[in-house]
N, C-alpha and C positions, 0 to 999 in steps of 0.2 A: 419461526423467523426463517426471513428470507438474507440473502448476504454477497453481497456485489466485490468484485477484485479485477484488480488493473493496475498495466503499469503506468507512471506518470513522470516519468522523468531519470534522468540522471546527477547527481548531485558529488560536488567532492564531501568526500568523509567527515570535516571538520562543521560545513557548513550545514548540513545534515542532522549532524548533533549538536549543534547549536538552536536548531529549530526546535529542536525535540525539545532541547530543555526549556526552550522560550515556550513551549506549548505546555509546559507541565503548570508555567505561570499562571495561563490566562485559561478562563471558561472555557472547557471542548467539548462539542456534543460527546454523549456516551455512544460507544461504540464504532467511533471511526479513526482506523490504524494507520499509519503509516510508518512501512518499511523498510528499511535498507539488507542489501545485501549482495556482495562482491562479484557475485556470478547471473549470469542471466539463462537457467538451469531449472525444469520444471522441482528439483529434490531441492533447491538452495531456498527459491519461492516458500515450496511447504514447510521447508522446515522455518523460515522467517514466523509463517504466521501461525506455527505450534503452540507458542505462549502465549495467544490473544484468548481462547473462547475462553479459558477460564479465567484470565481476568474479566471478561466480560458474563459471563455463565453459559456461554454458546454452546452446539453443538460442533464439538469438533469433527466430527466427519463431513458433515454440510459446510465446515467454514472449507475444508481439503477439498470436497467435491466441486464448490466453488471455482476454484485455484483451476483444478485438473478440465473443468469444461473449459475455463478461459485458455488455457494453454494450446486446447486441443481447437477450440474455434478462432484461432488469433495469431495463427502464422507468420502472419506478414508483418503483425504490430511488432510479435515478436522475436523477429529477423534483423528490425528498423534497430531496436530496442538495443538488443545485443550487438550490431553493430557499434551503436552508439556510447555503448559501456567500452567497450574495445577502445573507440577510440581518443577516448576521455581518460585509458589511464589506469593505474593500478588506486592511482589514490583517489578512487570514485567508488560510488554505490548506487545501485541500480536502487531505484526509489518506487515504492509499491502502496495501494492501499486496501485496503481490504476494510468492508462494513456492513451494518448491518443497514437495510435500503432506507428504512423509515430513520435510522440519525443522520444518516449522509443525505437523504431528503431535508430534513432540517436544517443540518450546516449550511447546505445552498440556500437556501431559504436567509439563512441569517446572513450569510455575506454578501444576497442583492439588497435586504434591509439596508447595511449601511454604506452602502456604494449610492444611496438615490436621498 
């Protein structure tokens, strides 16, 4: 299985929590998770993804490697999001997405169909 990881934004804690609660009520594509962390560090991102593989029966080492590769290959993006998180203040989270590539593709295709 192949995984993808990306930082998708900064969100107030209450809004992220509310969105997560709403997503529990909807049919969601298995294998796509949105995670929040208060720090933009490699350790914090790894810690945020650690519970996910058990939920989806993923390979933890491959998921962690995906996060590490993202960190190593996207220094400008990481710097940008670190600044945005700092600008937003302490009541905000860095939001990231980790997904099985096939599940993420299915989610995107579903969104495109809804908008047509």
